[in-house]
N, C-alpha and C positions, 0 to 999 in steps of 0.2 A: 436629615441632620449631618452634616460633616464631622467627622472625628479624626484625629491624627492617630494613627496607630502604629506602634513599633513592633514590627514583625519578628519572628524567630530569627531571621538573618541579621537583625540589628538595624535594618533600614525602616526609615519612617515613611509612611504613605498617607495620603488623605483619602478616606473612603466616605461616600454618601450612604447613610444608613437610614433604611425607612422601618416602618412598623411601629408597633408599640414600644415602649421604653424597655421593657423585659426582652423583646426580640432584639432591639438594637444592641442592648448589653450582651446577650447571647452571642450575637454575630461578632461583636467587637472582641469578646474574650476568644472566640474560634480564631479570629484573624491574627491574633498575637501567636498562635501556634502555628501560623503558616508562613511560607516565604513571600516576599513582596513580589509584584509583578515582574519586574526586571530579573530578579534572581531566578524566578521559576522559568521564565523564558529562556534564559542562559541556560539552566540546567536541562531543559528539554531539548533545546538545539544540540547541546553537547552529548546528550543520550542518543539523539537520532544520528548525528555523526558518527559516533561510535558504532552503533547498530550497522550503519551503512558501510563503514570501514570493514566491520567483522564479517558481514555478507559478502561484500566484495572480495574479500580474501577467500573465502569459502567457495566462491564460483569463478575464481581467477583462471582455472584451468579450463573452462568452458569456453569454446568458441562461439559466443553468441552474436547473432546479427544485429545490426542496428535497429532501434524501434521506430516506427513512423508514427506521426501525428503532430500537433502543434508543439512549440517548444515546451510549454507548460505541461502539456500530456506526456511528452517524451521524459522530462525531468520526474515527474511523479511515477510513471510506469516503470521507469529504471529502477527505482527503489522498491517498488512492488514487486517486480519481477525477481530482483536480487534477494529480497527476503524470502519469497516462496521458494526459489529454486535452492537457496542456501539451506533451508530447512528440509527440502526434499533429499539433497546430497548428503545431510547429517543422518538421514534415515536410510540407511542402505536397502532395507527391506520394505521400501515405500509402496511397492505394488507394481503396476503395469509400466514396464520399461519402455514399451512403445508409446505410452501416452507421455512419458517424461521427455522422449525424444521429440515428440511434438511440441511439448512446451519449450524447449529450446529452439523451435523454430518459428514461434508465434512472435511475429513483430509488430502487430497492431497495438499500439499504447492504449487505445480504448478499451481493448479486449482484457488487459491487464487490470486497468482501472475498474471496470466493470465486475471483475472477479477477485478484487483484492480481498473480501472479507470471506472467502470461501476457504473452509478447511482444506488442507493439502489433499486428502483422499477425493474430496468432491472436486478440487482443481483438477486432479488427474482424469477423474471422470469426464469433466467437461473438455478439457483438452484433448483426450481420446476421442471424442465425437466432433472436434473442432476441424473444419475445412474451410479455406477461403472460397469465395464464390467462384473465382477463375478456375481453381481445381475441380470444383463440383462440375461446372460446365464442360471442362474438358474430359473429365471422367465419365459424363453421361452420354450414352450414345443417343444420336438423333434419331427418333421414331421414323419408320419407314414411310408413314403417311405425311411427314414433313417434308420430305424430300420433293423438290420440284422437278417436274418432267422437263427434259431439255427439247 
C-alpha cells in the first residue's frame, strides 16, 4: 500500500509499505522520524566530501605516487588510501614505520580496495609483508639447477 509520508526534513515522499496493518503503521511512524531520500543522500555526500577534504589535508605533506587500476578503482582506492594514511599519521606511535613506508609506496588500487576494512594495525602488518611480484622475482636468486649449460 502506498502512503505519502512527511519526513523529519519537511519533504513529502511516497512509500510502498507492505505487511500487516500494524507493521505498515509502525513503518510509517518510523519514516516520519527520518529524512527523505534526497536529503539523506545529500547529507551523506557532504559528509564524504568533508572526510575526503580532511583526510587530504592530513596527508598533503606526503609525496604519494599515483594509483594504478581502472578509473573507478583509482577513485575509490584514493579515498581508501587517504583515510587509512590520515588515521596512521594522526597516530604518531602507530607501530612499524617500515610498514608505513611500504604503505606509502603501494600503488595498486585493487590492494587498497581489498584491504579497506582492515584496522590500521592489521593494515600495517599486511603492508609490511607486501611485495609486488616483480620485486619478488628480482630479489629471489635463481637456483643453480635451473641455470642452462652454455
